[in-house]
C-alpha positions as CSV (number, residue, x, y, z in Angstrom):
1,M,142.7,62.7,88.7
2,N,145.1,63.3,85.8
3,V,147.5,60.6,85.7
4,R,150.6,60.6,83.1
5,R,153.4,58.7,82.4
6,Y,156.9,60.0,81.3
7,R,160.3,58.7,80.0
8,A,163.4,60.6,81.0
9,R,167.1,60.0,81.1
10,D,167.4,60.6,84.7
11,M,165.2,61.7,87.7
12,R,166.2,65.4,87.2
13,D,164.8,65.3,83.8
14,A,161.8,63.4,84.8
15,M,161.1,66.1,87.4
16,R,161.5,68.8,84.9
17,Q,158.8,67.3,82.7
18,V,156.5,66.6,85.5
19,R,156.7,70.4,86.6
20,E,156.2,71.6,83.1
21,Q,153.4,69.3,82.2
22,Q,151.6,69.0,85.5
23,G,152.8,71.8,87.6
24,E,154.5,71.8,91.1
25,D,151.3,70.2,92.8
26,A,151.8,66.9,90.9
27,V,152.9,63.7,92.9
28,I,155.1,61.0,91.6
29,L,153.3,57.7,92.2
30,S,156.1,55.3,91.0
31,S,159.2,55.1,88.9
32,R,161.2,52.2,87.2
33,R,163.7,51.4,84.7
34,V,162.4,50.4,81.1
35,D,164.7,49.6,78.3
36,G,167.4,52.2,79.7
37,W,164.9,54.8,80.2
38,L,163.6,56.1,83.6
39,E,159.7,55.8,83.5
40,V,157.9,57.9,85.9
41,V,154.0,58.0,86.7
42,A,152.8,61.3,88.1
43,A,149.3,62.3,89.1
44,L,147.5,65.5,89.8
45,E,144.1,66.1,91.1
46,D,141.5,67.5,88.9
47,G,141.3,71.2,88.7
48,A,144.9,71.6,90.2
49,G,148.0,72.9,88.4
50,P,148.2,74.5,85.2
51,E,146.4,73.5,82.0
52,P,148.2,70.9,79.9
53,V,150.4,72.5,77.3
54,C,150.7,71.3,73.8
55,A,152.3,68.2,72.5
56,Q,155.4,70.1,71.1
57,E,157.0,69.9,74.6
58,T,160.5,68.7,74.8
59,R,160.0,65.2,76.3
60,A,159.7,61.6,75.3
61,P,156.9,60.6,72.9
62,R,153.5,60.5,74.7
63,P,152.2,56.9,74.9
64,A,149.0,55.8,73.2
65,Q,145.7,56.6,75.0
66,G,145.3,53.1,76.0
67,V,148.8,53.0,77.7
68,T,147.6,56.0,79.5
69,D,144.5,54.5,80.8
70,R,146.5,51.3,81.9
71,A,149.0,53.6,83.7
72,S,146.1,55.4,85.4
73,G,144.5,51.9,86.6
74,Q,148.0,50.7,87.9
75,A,148.7,54.0,89.6
76,Q,145.4,53.9,91.5
77,G,146.1,50.3,92.4
78,S,149.4,48.9,93.5
79,W,152.0,50.1,91.4
80,P,155.4,48.6,92.1
81,A,157.9,51.2,93.7
82,D,161.1,51.6,92.0
83,P,163.9,50.1,94.3
84,E,166.3,52.8,93.4
85,L,164.0,55.6,94.5
86,T,163.3,53.6,97.5
87,A,166.9,53.4,98.4
88,M,167.4,57.1,97.6
89,R,164.6,58.1,100.0
90,Q,166.1,55.7,102.9
91,E,169.7,57.5,102.2
92,L,168.0,60.9,102.5
93,R,166.2,59.9,105.8
94,D,169.7,58.7,107.2
95,L,171.5,61.7,106.1
96,R,168.8,64.0,107.8
97,S,169.1,61.8,111.0
98,L,173.0,62.2,110.9
99,M,173.0,65.9,110.4
100,T,170.6,66.3,113.2
101,R,172.6,64.3,115.5
102,Q,175.6,66.1,114.6
103,Y,174.2,69.3,115.1
104,A,173.0,68.3,118.5
105,E,176.4,67.1,119.4
106,S,177.9,70.4,118.1
107,E,175.7,72.4,120.3
108,E,176.4,70.2,123.3
109,A,180.2,70.7,122.8
110,R,179.6,74.4,122.5
111,W,177.6,74.5,125.8
112,A,180.3,72.3,127.4
113,A,183.0,74.9,126.4
114,R,181.1,77.9,127.7
115,H,180.2,76.1,131.1
116,P,182.7,73.5,131.9
117,L,181.7,73.0,135.6
118,A,178.1,72.4,134.7
119,A,179.3,69.9,131.9
120,E,181.3,67.9,134.5
121,C,178.4,67.8,136.8
122,K,176.1,66.6,134.1
123,A,178.5,63.9,133.2
124,R,178.7,62.7,136.7
125,L,174.9,62.5,137.1
126,I,174.8,60.4,133.9
127,D,177.4,58.4,135.2
128,R,175.4,57.5,138.3
129,G,172.3,56.6,136.2
130,F,170.4,59.7,135.6
131,S,168.7,60.3,132.5
132,P,170.5,63.0,130.1
133,A,167.4,65.2,130.3
134,L,167.2,65.2,134.1
135,A,171.0,65.5,134.4
136,G,171.0,68.4,131.9
137,S,168.1,70.1,133.8
138,L,169.9,69.8,137.4
139,A,173.3,71.0,135.9
140,G,171.7,74.0,134.3
141,S,171.4,75.6,137.7
142,I,175.3,75.5,138.2
143,L,176.8,78.9,138.4
144,D,180.0,79.4,136.5
145,D,182.0,80.8,139.5
146,S,181.0,78.1,142.0
147,S,183.5,75.6,143.2
148,P,183.1,71.8,142.4
149,E,182.0,71.1,146.1
150,Q,179.5,74.1,145.9
151,A,178.1,72.9,142.6
152,W,177.5,69.2,143.9
153,E,175.9,70.6,147.1
154,R,173.7,72.7,144.8
155,L,172.7,69.6,142.9
156,R,172.1,67.7,146.0
157,A,169.8,70.3,147.4
158,R,167.9,70.7,144.0
159,L,167.4,67.0,143.8
160,S,166.4,66.5,147.3
161,G,163.8,69.3,147.1
162,A,162.4,67.7,143.9
163,I,161.6,64.3,145.4
164,A,157.8,64.2,146.1
165,T,156.7,62.6,149.5
166,H,153.4,61.4,150.9
167,R,152.1,61.3,154.5
168,S,148.6,59.9,154.5
169,S,146.4,60.1,157.5
170,I,144.8,56.8,157.0
171,L,147.6,55.3,159.3
172,D,146.1,57.6,162.2
173,E,142.4,57.4,161.4
174,G,142.0,53.8,160.1
175,G,140.4,52.3,157.1
176,L,141.3,50.0,154.3
177,L,145.0,50.3,153.0
178,A,146.0,47.9,150.2
179,M,149.5,47.0,148.8
180,V,149.6,46.7,145.1
181,G,152.2,45.9,142.6
182,P,154.3,43.5,140.6
183,T,155.3,40.0,141.9
184,G,158.4,39.9,144.0
185,V,158.7,43.6,144.9
186,G,158.0,43.0,148.7
187,K,154.1,43.8,149.2
188,T,153.8,41.2,151.9
189,T,156.8,42.1,153.7
190,T,155.9,45.8,153.5
191,L,152.4,45.0,154.9
192,A,154.0,43.1,158.0
193,R,156.1,46.1,158.5
194,I,153.4,48.7,158.4
195,A,151.3,46.5,160.7
196,L,154.3,46.4,163.1
197,R,154.4,50.1,163.3
198,Q,150.8,50.4,164.0
199,I,151.0,47.7,166.7
200,R,153.9,49.7,168.5
201,R,151.6,52.7,168.3
202,M,148.1,51.6,168.9
203,G,148.3,48.1,170.1
204,P,147.5,44.6,168.4
205,D,143.7,45.1,168.6
206,S,144.0,48.2,166.1
207,V,145.1,46.3,163.1
208,T,143.7,43.4,161.0
209,L,145.6,41.7,158.2
210,V,143.9,40.6,155.0
211,T,145.2,38.6,152.0
212,L,143.5,38.3,148.6
213,D,146.5,36.5,147.3
214,S,145.3,33.1,146.6
215,Q,147.9,32.5,143.7
216,R,151.4,32.6,145.2
217,I,152.1,29.3,147.2
218,G,152.8,30.1,150.9
219,A,151.4,33.6,150.7
220,T,148.8,33.1,153.3
221,R,151.2,31.1,155.7
222,Q,153.8,33.9,155.6
223,L,151.1,36.4,156.9
224,Q,149.7,33.8,159.4
225,A,153.1,33.1,160.7
226,F,153.8,36.8,161.4
227,A,150.2,37.5,162.8
228,Q,150.6,34.7,165.3
229,M,153.9,36.2,166.4
230,A,152.3,39.8,166.6
231,G,149.0,38.7,168.3
232,I,146.9,40.0,165.6
233,S,144.3,38.4,163.3
234,V,144.7,37.6,159.5
235,R,141.8,36.7,157.2
236,A,142.0,35.1,153.7
237,L,139.2,36.6,151.3
238,R,138.2,35.8,148.0
239,D,137.3,39.0,146.5
240,A,136.5,42.7,146.9
241,R,132.9,42.1,147.9
242,E,134.0,40.1,151.1
243,L,136.5,42.9,151.7
244,R,133.8,45.5,151.7
245,E,131.6,43.5,154.1
246,L,134.5,43.4,156.5
247,A,135.1,47.0,156.2
248,R,131.5,47.8,157.3
249,R,131.9,45.8,160.6
250,V,135.1,47.2,161.9
251,D,135.3,50.1,164.4
252,D,136.3,53.5,163.5
253,G,140.1,53.9,163.7
254,H,140.8,50.3,163.0
255,L,143.2,49.7,160.1
256,I,142.7,46.8,157.6
257,L,145.7,46.1,155.8
258,V,145.2,44.2,152.5
259,D,147.9,42.1,150.8
260,T,147.1,41.5,147.1
261,A,148.4,39.4,144.3
262,G,151.2,40.3,142.1
263,Q,150.2,41.4,138.8
264,A,152.3,41.8,135.5
265,P,151.9,45.4,134.2
266,R,150.2,43.9,130.9
267,A,147.5,42.0,133.3
268,V,146.4,44.8,135.7
269,E,142.8,44.5,136.3
270,E,140.8,47.3,134.6
271,E,138.8,48.1,137.9
272,S,140.3,49.3,141.2
273,L,140.0,47.2,144.2
274,F,137.9,50.0,145.9
275,A,135.9,50.8,143.1
276,H,132.5,50.1,144.5
277,L,133.3,50.8,148.2
278,P,131.0,52.9,150.2
279,P,132.1,56.7,150.4
280,D,132.1,56.7,154.2
281,I,134.9,54.1,154.4
282,R,138.6,55.3,153.8
283,A,140.6,53.4,151.5
284,E,143.8,53.9,149.7
285,S,146.2,51.7,147.6
286,W,149.9,52.2,147.8
287,L,152.2,50.9,144.9
288,V,155.1,48.8,146.1
289,V,158.0,49.1,143.4
290,S,161.6,47.9,143.8
291,A,164.7,49.9,143.6
292,T,166.3,47.2,141.5
293,T,163.8,47.7,138.5
294,Q,165.1,49.1,135.4
295,G,164.0,52.5,134.3
296,G,161.9,51.4,131.3
297,V,160.3,48.6,133.3
298,L,159.4,51.0,136.2
299,R,157.7,53.5,133.7
300,R,155.6,50.5,132.4
301,V,154.6,49.6,135.9
302,L,153.7,53.2,136.9
303,E,151.6,53.5,133.6
304,A,149.8,50.2,134.1
305,F,149.1,50.4,137.9
306,Q,147.4,53.9,137.2
307,K,144.2,51.5,137.0
308,A,144.7,50.7,140.7
309,E,144.4,54.2,141.4
310,P,147.3,54.2,144.0
311,S,147.8,57.5,146.1
312,A,151.4,56.7,147.1
313,L,154.5,54.7,146.5
314,V,156.6,52.5,148.8
315,L,160.3,51.9,147.4
316,T,161.9,48.5,148.4
317,K,165.2,46.8,148.3
318,L,167.3,50.3,148.3
319,D,170.3,48.1,149.5
320,E,170.1,46.0,146.6
321,A,170.2,48.6,143.9
322,E,173.4,49.4,142.2
323,Q,172.5,52.9,141.1
324,L,169.5,54.9,142.2
325,G,169.9,57.6,139.5
326,E,167.8,55.7,137.0
327,V,165.0,55.1,139.3
328,L,164.8,58.7,140.6
329,S,164.8,59.9,137.1
330,V,161.6,57.9,136.6
331,L,160.0,58.8,140.0
332,L,160.7,62.5,139.4
333,D,158.6,62.2,136.3
334,Q,155.4,61.2,137.8
335,Y,152.9,62.6,140.3
336,L,152.9,59.8,143.1
337,G,154.9,60.8,146.4
338,L,157.0,58.4,148.3
339,A,155.5,57.2,151.7
340,F,158.1,54.7,153.0
341,V,161.3,53.1,151.9
342,S,163.2,50.0,153.2
343,D,166.9,49.3,152.9
344,G,167.4,45.9,154.4
345,Q,165.7,42.5,155.5
346,R,165.1,43.5,159.3
347,I,161.3,44.0,159.5
348,A,161.4,46.9,162.0
349,E,164.8,48.6,161.6
350,D,165.0,48.7,157.9
351,F,161.7,50.3,157.0
352,H,161.4,54.0,157.3
353,R,159.5,57.2,156.3
354,V,161.1,58.9,153.3
355,D,164.2,61.0,153.9
356,T,164.9,62.8,150.7
357,G,168.4,63.8,151.8
358,Y,169.2,60.1,152.6
359,L,167.8,59.1,149.0
360,T,170.0,61.9,147.4
361,G,173.0,60.9,149.3
362,L,172.7,57.3,148.0
363,A,171.9,58.5,144.4
364,L,174.8,61.1,144.2
365,D,177.5,59.5,146.4
366,G,176.7,55.9,146.8
367,P,176.6,53.7,149.8
368,D,180.3,54.0,150.5
369,T,180.8,57.8,150.3
370,G,177.3,58.7,151.5
371,A,177.9,57.6,155.2
372,R,177.3,61.2,156.7
373,A,173.8,61.3,154.9
374,T,172.9,57.9,155.9
375,G,173.9,58.5,159.5
376,N,171.9,61.7,159.8
377,A,168.9,59.8,158.2
378,R,169.3,56.9,160.8
379,E,169.2,59.4,163.7
380,S,166.1,61.1,162.3
381,W,164.4,57.7,161.7
382,A,165.2,56.6,165.3
383,A,163.8,59.8,166.9
384,E,160.8,59.2,164.5
385,R,160.2,55.7,165.7
386,I,160.3,57.2,169.5
387,A,157.9,59.7,168.6
388,E,155.5,57.3,166.7
389,M,155.1,55.1,169.9
390,Q,152.6,57.6,171.1
391,P,149.2,57.0,169.5
392,P,147.6,59.8,167.6
393,R,145.2,62.2,169.3
394,R,141.8,63.0,167.7
395,A,139.6,65.7,168.7
396,G,137.5,65.0,171.6
397,S,139.0,61.5,172.3
398,Q,140.8,60.1,175.2
399,P,144.3,58.3,175.1
400,R,143.7,54.5,174.8
401,A,146.0,53.0,177.5
402,A,145.2,49.5,176.4
403,R,146.5,50.0,173.0
404,S,149.8,51.7,173.9
405,A,151.2,48.3,175.3
406,E,153.6,46.5,172.8
407,P,154.4,42.7,172.9
408,A,157.8,42.2,174.0
409,T,158.4,39.4,171.4
410,L,157.9,42.0,168.5
411,E,161.1,43.9,168.9
412,L,163.3,41.4,167.3
413,I,161.2,39.6,164.9
414,Q,163.5,38.3,162.0
415,P,162.8,36.6,158.9
416,V,164.6,33.0,158.9
417,G,163.2,31.5,155.7
418,K,160.0,31.4,153.5
419,G,156.7,32.1,155.6
420,R,158.7,31.6,158.9
421,Y,159.9,34.2,161.8
422,A,162.0,33.7,164.7
423,T,162.5,36.0,167.8
424,H,165.6,36.6,169.7
């Protein structure tokens, strides 16, 4: 490597000397002020650039050979950076960032001037918590000759159609269904709600509750209280091995609902709960997330729980969320579909299969002005609950009359405190 040191009045003079002596491929390694001069060390790979010119070049006197050698050794080691040059580079980076931002804002302003209605809709979406990227994508479909009402309805239709849903056959065919997710999102309550739906459809002997949550105080007692009221069994297991043994012993069509311990995103286990399960046993994991979770946190949760290999999402606490736009922006950016949502504390009445129109109404119009969409969703959910009272038919099977009965006390089970339920 050809390393040289130059002295110049300023950086422009130094760059001229470097180009003339070592060519355009030379790299400045360091610079500093020495006795009023700017001292620059430049290097060039051997074989690159022009041949060195004669000593009559118009530059500062060439230092002695020993000085050049010392400069070479310092350049290859840790030569101190010139603070003025470092500040100059930072100023250039800041200037580039400012110009990029100003250009983007100028483009945004020109787009808004050409499409005022779309720009207004985009602003409304962002105000409701949607990410700027998603808001821009949705608003890009707005026609300039539309009315504000037509534009908003078009947004509603696009958003409703973009929400992925999931309808699994495991509730009809039986198998292992585990609820996974962070602490406090409502996994245990979701498990009880799914169990109640199954009991209403197929009878209490079609469901077994299992808990693997030995960490949270009162987790087992909470399930035991519900199981006793519902007339079903609950088992506390220690690990996945005991769960596999239980799965081998149950009848075909039986549903085992598994409650797991809450895990922080950074502490999710590397191996799926069903990693070593025999292939003839149906098994799914559903990831339970809360609508009150911030968008950045929700992204980390979804990414971390990919290790659990979930097949669907359950979205809880819709009634507690101030805005759904932020949550939907994240959910629309991933592959899992929504299976169920919950929007209240009542075990049965506030747990529903996903209605994308209802979610869209809450996100775009809020709980106050979205009453029409909410009412339609409630009616469809009521009709669905009536339809699901009938057990599913399988090919070649006979209806199971014994399982169609429903304990009368299940209709109005209400939570009255931690781990306790009451009937009315």
